[in-house]
N, C-alpha and C positions, 0 to 999 in steps of 0.2 A: 506494499499499499504506499503509494507515493503520497510524503506528510512535506506541511512547510517548511522544514528546516534541511531535508534534503533535498526540495527545488532548492534553495537559499543555494543550499552548499554548490550544488550539482552550477546553478550558475553563477559563482563568484569568481572573478578573473582574481589569475593566478597572484597581480602584479600590484604591489600597493599603490593606493588611488594618487593622483597628483594633484598638486595645488592649483586653481584658477590658472595662474598665470603659466604654472609649465602647461596647464592643460592649452590656454592660449598660444603659447609658443609651438606646442606641438602642431594645433589645428594650422597656425600659420603657414608653417613649414610645410604641410601637408597640402592645403589648399594651392599652394604655390604650383606643384610638382602634381598632381591629381586631382580628380571631380569627387568631391567627397560625396557617398553615401548617404543618401537620406530613409531614414526608417522608421517606420509608424511600428508602433506596439500593439498588439491586441490582446488584452489576458484577463479574466475579471478576478487575477491574483491580485494585488500589491505587493506583493514580496518576490515577486517573477518582476514584473513591470520595474521595481529598484534595483534587483540582481542584476537586470539586462541593461538600464540607462548606467551603472556602475562599470559596467564591463565596457560600454563603448565611449565614454567618458576615456581610458585608456584604449581606444582602437581609436589609431590616427586616420583610416579613412572610410570610418561612418559616423553619422550624427543623428541621434533621436532627430526626427521630424514633429512629433505625436507621437500619445498614447489614447486608449481608449478604453473600457472595461465591462458595457456592453455589450453585444450584438448586434443590436439595434441599430446602434449609433457608430459600426466599424468602415459602413462604404461613403456616412458623410464625413470623419476623420481620414478619408484615402482620397478624398475628394480637395480638403480642405489642406492636406498636409503636403500634397503632390507628390507625394512618398517615391523613390525608387523600389521599394522593396515595402511586404508589410508581415511582418512575425503573426502567424496568428495560429490563435491557443483553439484549438477543436471543441473541447469543453468550455464553453464560455458561461452567463449563464444561463447559455440554450446550446445544444450543439449545434455547430454551425458550418456542416460539410455541405449543404446544399447550398452555400453560399458561395462557396470556392469559383466556380464557373462564371459569374457575375463580380466580383471581384478580379479574377484573374485577366478580365480586359480591361480594368483600370490601371492597374500592376503585376508588381510579381509578386504570387505569394507564394512566402514561404513556412510551411504550415511547422507551429512548435506544440509538442505534443506529449505527454504522459504514456497515451495508450500502445500497447504492445501488439496489437493487429495487423498483423502484414496488411493482412485484405483491406483493412480499414485505411491504411499509408496507400495500399494502390489504389484505392478507389480515392483517395486527397491528387492524384498524379494525374487520375483518368479527367478528371472537372478540371486540371487546369494547375495545378500547383507546381510550383520550379525545385523546388525542396523540401525533404521530410525531416526535421530533426526530432529526436528525442530528447525531453526537459533534463535527461540523465545525464546526458551527452557533456563533455568539459568546453569550457569557454573558448579554447581555440578552435572544436568542431562546427559551431555557430559562427565563428569568422571566415570559417570557410566555407561553408555551404551559402553564404551570403555573398564572397566574392566570387565563386563558381557559380552562381544566377547572375552575377551583376554582368559576368562573361560570357556571359548565353549559354551556361552549360545548365542539366538539371542531375539537381544535388540527391544523391538516397545513401541513409545507412549500408555497409557493406553488407550484414546479415542480408537485408532485403534485397540488396544487389543480386547475392547469391542463389535467393530463392528463386529471382526473378528469373538469373540465366539456368537454374536448376529442373525449371517449369518448360524454359523454354521446347518451343517446339520444333522439329528437323525440316517441317513441311516449308514450301517458298512463300513469298508473298507473293501477292496477283502482281504479274508482271515482271518480278522480278528474278534473274538466274538466280542457280542455287549458289554460287560465293557474295552473290550482292544480299541475300536472304542473312545470310552467315554476318557478312558485316554489319548488318541493319541492325542483328540482337545482339551483337557485341557493343555496340555502340548506343545502344537502348539501354542495356543495364549500366552506363556509365564507363565505360573502359576509352580511356584515350585512344589517338589515331597510334600511338608508337606503341602503347600496350596489345592493340590490335594485331600491329606489321608482326611485332613479337611475335603472337600465338599462334598466327597465322604462316609464319617463315614469309611474309613477304614485304616487299619496302614500305614506307609508311607514304611514300609519293605515292604507292599504286593503292593501298586505302582514299589517301585522299579522293584519288581519281573515281573509284567506287564509288564515293562516297555521293560525289556531285552527280552521277550517272542515276543514284538512288533517290537524289530529290526531285530532280526533274522527272523521272518516272511516277514517283508516288506525288510530284506534286507539291512536297512540303518545302520549307523555308530555312528549316536549321536542324539540329541535335535535339531538340525541344519538342522540334513539332513529330519527329521520328520515334520520340522515344514515347509518346503518348500515341503516334499512331502503333505501334509494335502493344502497346498496351491494351487499348480498344480491340487490334485485329488479333491479340490473343499469338501473338508471337513467342512473347515473352508472360510468365506472371498465369495468375488463375485464371480462371473461367467465370469468375462471380461477377455478377451481375452489379450494377448500384443498387 
């Protein structure tokens, strides 16, 4: 059973909190070299929101744009803050799974949850979430997920990737060759081009060529859409319905 104490412990930054002047200097230096990622936090537990804000105070490329504690206020908060990332708790004052599809049209959704059901997490991805982060994960994992999403990737826990890969089907996606289908499955579970190349004993350039062909044939734009396509068409993961 997840407790308030365990949530606070799991989200506590490893480094000491800097003073206002140090944080200002750090943010000024960061702004000069890279765009700050604006994050809005949607969680009904104040202790989690405070823990995340403390974490981002010592994260040079992330700034908290806003926070919201009630599910019915999330969409308005996203619109008001114009955030790059929405950190969304699935279980707020109500279950918000069905809200993801609409929220994903307005911003990139990173699900932050204490739920351990992989079927639930896959459903969140099907609806448009870009990342799944469990509240028990270390602070650095949250940073990693946010940066991956900002760079255009889909991020998920390693155990979820492994389960999806294990449940992958050997059949071809419609219109793809056997090799293209194989690469599509590997990319969809979060493998980088270099990892796919090493696994298949081909060059990274060859992987990129295959990916370009996959995108054209499936009429999709990026790895995010490929992951969602693979989940929805059951090339990876379970066959459970929403």
